[in-house]
C-alpha positions as CSV (number, residue, x, y, z in Angstrom):
1,S,26.4,-27.0,30.1
2,C,24.3,-28.5,27.3
3,I,23.3,-31.6,29.2
4,K,22.0,-29.5,32.2
5,R,20.1,-27.2,29.8
6,D,18.6,-30.2,28.0
7,A,17.6,-31.9,31.3
8,C,16.0,-28.7,32.5
9,L,14.0,-28.4,29.2
10,V,12.8,-32.0,29.6
11,F,11.7,-31.4,33.2
12,L,10.0,-28.2,32.1
13,A,8.1,-30.1,29.4
14,M,7.2,-32.8,31.9
15,S,6.0,-30.2,34.3
16,L,3.8,-28.5,31.7
17,Y,2.4,-31.9,30.7
18,I,1.6,-32.7,34.3
19,L,-0.1,-29.3,35.0
20,I,-2.1,-29.3,31.7
21,F,-3.3,-32.9,31.8
22,S,-3.9,-33.0,35.5
23,H,-6.1,-29.9,35.2
24,Y,-8.1,-31.2,32.2
25,T,-8.6,-34.7,33.4
26,I,-9.8,-33.4,36.7
27,L,-12.0,-31.0,34.9
28,K,-13.4,-33.9,32.8
29,H,-14.2,-35.7,36.0
30,Y,-15.9,-32.6,37.5
31,T,-18.1,-32.3,34.5
32,F,-19.4,-35.9,35.0
33,C,-17.5,-37.3,32.0
34,S,-15.5,-40.0,33.9
35,Y,-16.7,-43.5,34.2
36,A,-17.3,-46.4,36.5
37,W,-14.9,-48.3,34.1
38,D,-12.2,-47.7,35.1
39,L,-11.8,-44.7,37.3
40,G,-14.7,-45.8,39.6
41,I,-13.3,-49.4,39.8
42,F,-9.8,-48.2,40.9
43,T,-11.2,-45.5,43.2
44,Q,-13.3,-48.1,45.1
45,A,-10.7,-50.8,45.0
46,L,-8.0,-48.6,46.6
47,Y,-10.4,-47.0,49.0
48,S,-11.7,-50.4,50.2
49,T,-8.1,-51.7,50.6
50,I,-7.1,-48.7,52.8
51,Y,-10.2,-48.1,54.8
52,H,-12.2,-51.3,54.9
53,G,-9.4,-54.0,54.9
54,K,-10.9,-55.6,51.8
55,L,-8.0,-56.1,49.3
56,F,-8.9,-54.3,46.0
57,Y,-12.6,-54.9,46.6
58,Y,-15.0,-53.3,44.1
59,T,-18.6,-53.8,43.1
60,V,-19.0,-52.5,39.6
61,E,-18.6,-55.9,37.9
62,N,-20.0,-58.3,40.5
63,Y,-22.2,-60.0,37.8
64,V,-19.0,-61.3,36.2
65,N,-16.8,-61.2,39.3
66,P,-18.7,-62.6,42.3
67,S,-15.5,-62.3,44.5
68,N,-15.5,-58.6,43.8
69,N,-11.7,-58.7,44.0
70,F,-9.9,-56.8,41.2
71,F,-7.2,-59.5,41.0
72,A,-9.8,-62.0,39.9
73,I,-10.2,-60.0,36.7
74,H,-6.7,-58.5,36.2
75,F,-3.5,-59.3,38.1
76,S,-1.9,-55.9,38.7
77,P,0.3,-56.0,41.8
78,I,1.8,-52.7,40.8
79,L,-1.3,-51.1,42.3
80,F,0.2,-51.7,45.8
81,I,2.6,-48.8,44.9
82,L,-0.3,-46.4,44.7
83,I,-1.7,-47.2,48.1
84,P,0.4,-44.7,50.1
85,F,-0.3,-41.9,47.6
86,Y,-4.0,-42.6,47.5
87,A,-4.1,-42.8,51.3
88,L,-2.9,-39.2,51.5
89,Y,-5.9,-37.9,49.5
90,P,-8.4,-40.7,48.8
91,K,-10.2,-39.2,45.9
92,P,-10.4,-39.9,42.1
93,E,-8.4,-36.7,41.4
94,T,-5.4,-38.4,43.1
95,L,-5.5,-41.2,40.5
96,L,-5.8,-38.8,37.6
97,V,-2.8,-36.8,38.8
98,L,-0.8,-39.9,39.5
99,Q,-1.5,-41.3,36.1
100,T,-0.5,-38.1,34.4
101,T,2.7,-37.9,36.5
102,I,3.6,-41.5,35.8
103,L,3.1,-41.0,32.1
104,A,5.1,-37.8,32.1
105,A,7.9,-39.6,34.0
106,G,8.4,-41.8,31.0
107,A,10.3,-38.9,29.4
108,I,13.1,-39.3,31.9
109,P,14.4,-42.7,30.8
110,L,13.6,-41.8,27.2
111,Y,15.8,-38.8,27.5
112,L,18.6,-40.9,29.1
113,I,18.3,-43.4,26.3
114,S,18.5,-40.7,23.6
115,R,21.5,-39.1,25.3
116,E,23.2,-42.5,25.4
117,I,22.5,-43.4,21.8
118,L,22.6,-40.0,20.0
119,K,25.2,-38.3,22.1
120,N,24.3,-34.8,20.8
121,R,21.8,-31.9,20.9
122,I,19.1,-33.9,19.2
123,S,18.8,-36.2,22.2
124,I,16.1,-33.8,23.6
125,V,13.8,-34.5,20.7
126,P,12.5,-38.0,21.5
127,P,11.2,-37.1,25.0
128,L,9.6,-34.0,23.7
129,I,7.9,-36.0,20.9
130,Y,6.8,-38.5,23.5
131,L,5.1,-35.8,25.6
132,L,3.4,-34.4,22.5
133,Y,2.3,-37.9,21.2
134,P,-1.5,-37.9,20.7
135,A,-1.8,-41.6,21.6
136,L,-0.2,-40.8,25.0
137,H,-2.8,-38.0,25.4
138,G,-5.6,-40.3,24.5
139,G,-4.6,-42.9,27.1
140,N,-4.2,-40.2,29.7
141,W,-7.5,-38.7,28.9
142,F,-9.5,-41.9,29.4
143,D,-9.8,-42.2,33.2
144,F,-7.2,-44.3,35.1
145,H,-5.4,-47.5,34.1
146,P,-2.3,-49.2,35.5
147,Q,-1.0,-49.5,32.0
148,A,0.2,-45.9,32.6
149,F,3.3,-47.5,34.1
150,I,4.3,-49.3,30.9
151,P,6.2,-46.4,29.1
152,L,8.2,-45.5,32.2
153,L,9.1,-49.1,33.1
154,V,9.8,-50.3,29.5
155,F,12.0,-47.2,28.8
156,S,13.8,-47.9,32.1
157,L,14.3,-51.5,31.2
158,F,16.0,-50.5,27.9
159,Y,18.1,-47.8,29.6
160,F,19.4,-50.2,32.3
161,Y,20.1,-52.8,29.6
162,L,22.1,-50.2,27.6
163,K,24.1,-49.2,30.7
164,K,24.5,-52.8,31.8
165,H,23.0,-52.0,35.2
166,F,21.4,-55.5,35.6
167,A,20.3,-55.1,39.2
168,Y,18.1,-52.1,38.2
169,F,17.2,-53.9,35.0
170,F,15.7,-56.9,36.9
171,V,13.9,-54.5,39.3
172,S,12.4,-52.8,36.3
173,L,11.5,-56.1,34.7
174,F,9.7,-57.3,37.9
175,L,7.8,-54.0,38.1
176,T,6.9,-54.1,34.4
177,L,5.6,-57.7,34.7
178,S,3.5,-56.6,37.8
179,V,1.5,-54.1,35.7
180,G,-0.8,-56.8,34.4
181,E,-1.2,-60.0,32.5
182,Y,-0.6,-58.1,29.2
183,A,2.7,-56.6,30.3
184,P,4.8,-59.6,29.1
185,L,3.9,-58.5,25.5
186,A,5.7,-55.2,26.1
187,V,8.7,-57.0,27.5
188,L,8.7,-59.5,24.5
189,A,8.6,-56.6,22.1
190,L,11.6,-55.0,23.8
191,A,13.4,-58.3,23.8
192,L,12.8,-58.9,20.1
193,N,14.0,-55.3,19.4
194,I,17.2,-56.0,21.3
195,A,17.7,-59.4,19.7
196,L,17.3,-58.0,16.2
């Protein structure tokens, strides 16, 4: 059917995105073009949490953060979700692949939104444009950031709102707000969009 074929195309595009950007961001790291801000910070913070019992401890900014706790600078509880994945392979490459995968996953709720609103063949276009969007590539290219969760979670919020699945909506809302202190701005933008 058309829907199955479109879903397969979206998953194929996501897979290509993940393979290409995982390869090139890891290659960038291997050529010494990654930074202490922010890949080094998150690598050390996750490693110290898992192996040293120091919750999100890092030392890159101890001159402005004497506690050396990441939450003293940014409140991002969404990082707890990454701990089991990072524990499997505690290397910077894990964070680069996770970020790429999370960004690519934003195409799934976007496709579902498109299918819900457009109800035709063109519903495959928005997720493909999203995966080809240069600003997405730029964010993916610059080390690791928890903001990578924003597209996936905000698109999910909107999809669950459209479908009136309010239990999932509130889970997505909670997760979105746990990305960081700047996440409420994304939620506010979505709320204004819905209101207007």
